[in-house]
LODOMI-637636 format. One record per residue: z, y, x of N, C-alpha, C in turn; residue in one letter. Coordinates in steps of 0.1 Angstrom, whole numbers, plus 5000, padded with zeros to 4 digits. Example, Ala and Ser with C-alpha at 12.3 -4.5 7.8 and 13.67 -1.06 7.14 Angstrom:
507849435132507849555123507849675132a507149785128507149895137507950005129s
end
This chain:
166786501229166286401224166986261226m167086181216167786061218167085951225w167685871233166985741238166485661227p165685591230165085511222165885371226v166285281215167185201219166485051214r166884961222166184821221166884781207s166084711197166784651187167584511189p167384461200167984331203169384351210r169584471220170784471226171284611225s170784691215171284821212171284921225g170884881237170684961249169585031247q169485131259168185201258167185141265p166085161259164685081267164485091282w164185011286163685021302162285021303r161585071310160185031315159884931317a160884811322160284681322160384621310g161284641301161384591287160184611281e159684741281158484791275157184701278s157184691289155984611300155984451294r157284391295157184281290156884261275e157584341265157184321253155584341250l154784421259153384441256152884301263a153284261272152784141277152884011266q154084031259154183921254153483931238q152984041234152084101224150884021227k150384041237149084011243149083851242e150083791249150083661247150083611234r150683631225150783621211149583631204l148883761204147483761201146483691205i146683661218145483541223145883401220d147183371215147383241211146783231196a146883341188146583331175145083321174v144483381182142883391184142483251188g143483191195142883041202143182921193t144082951183144382871173143182891160g142683021159141683021147140482961153r140282981166138882931174138882761172v139782721177140282571178140282511163v140782571153140882491139139482531131n138682621135137582621130136482521134v136482491150135682411154136082261148a137182221147137782101141137482091129i137282201119136582161107135082151107g134482221116133082191118133082031121i133481981130133481851134133881761123l134781801117134981701104134281721094m133481811091132481831082131181741086e130781781099129381721105129381581105r131181511112130881371113131581301101h131981371092132781311084134281231089r134881311096135981221104137381331099i138281251101139581311097140281431106e140981511104141781621114141681571128h142681461127143381421141142281361148q141281321141140481251150139381341155e139081461148138581601154139081651162a140281661161141081721173141181641187f141281491183141181431196139981441203d138681451195137481431201137481591213v138181691203138181811210138781801224t140181741223140681731234140381641243r139781521240139181441249138181481258e137181571251136381651259136881771267g137881801265138681921271139181831286s139881741284140181641297139081611304c137881551297136881501304136181611315r135881711308135281841315136081911322e137181891323138481971330138282131321r138382151310137882291308139082291297r139582421293140482461280139882391267k140782341261140582321244139882441236v140282531241139482691234138082661239r137782661251136582691255135782561247e135982431249135282341244135082381228i136182411220135882461207134882561205a134682651213133982791212132682721215s132082621224130882561223130282501212d131282451204130882381191130282481182i130582611185130082721173128482721176f
end
């Protein structure tokens, strides 16, 4: 059986590389999910309060700082 090769280096895969790629994939999936939650929350704020995108984001970010919570958590509360 031929060894599976890394597309980047052409070298055989190592267990560490595979684990690193799996972790990177999870971080990217989480980041995409976070972006969607935040963008939907910003859209809700824009509609409810008739404000521009930047102002809605600023409100969310300021709430995050004030409450010492992540922007994603504040955005989730808006739902």
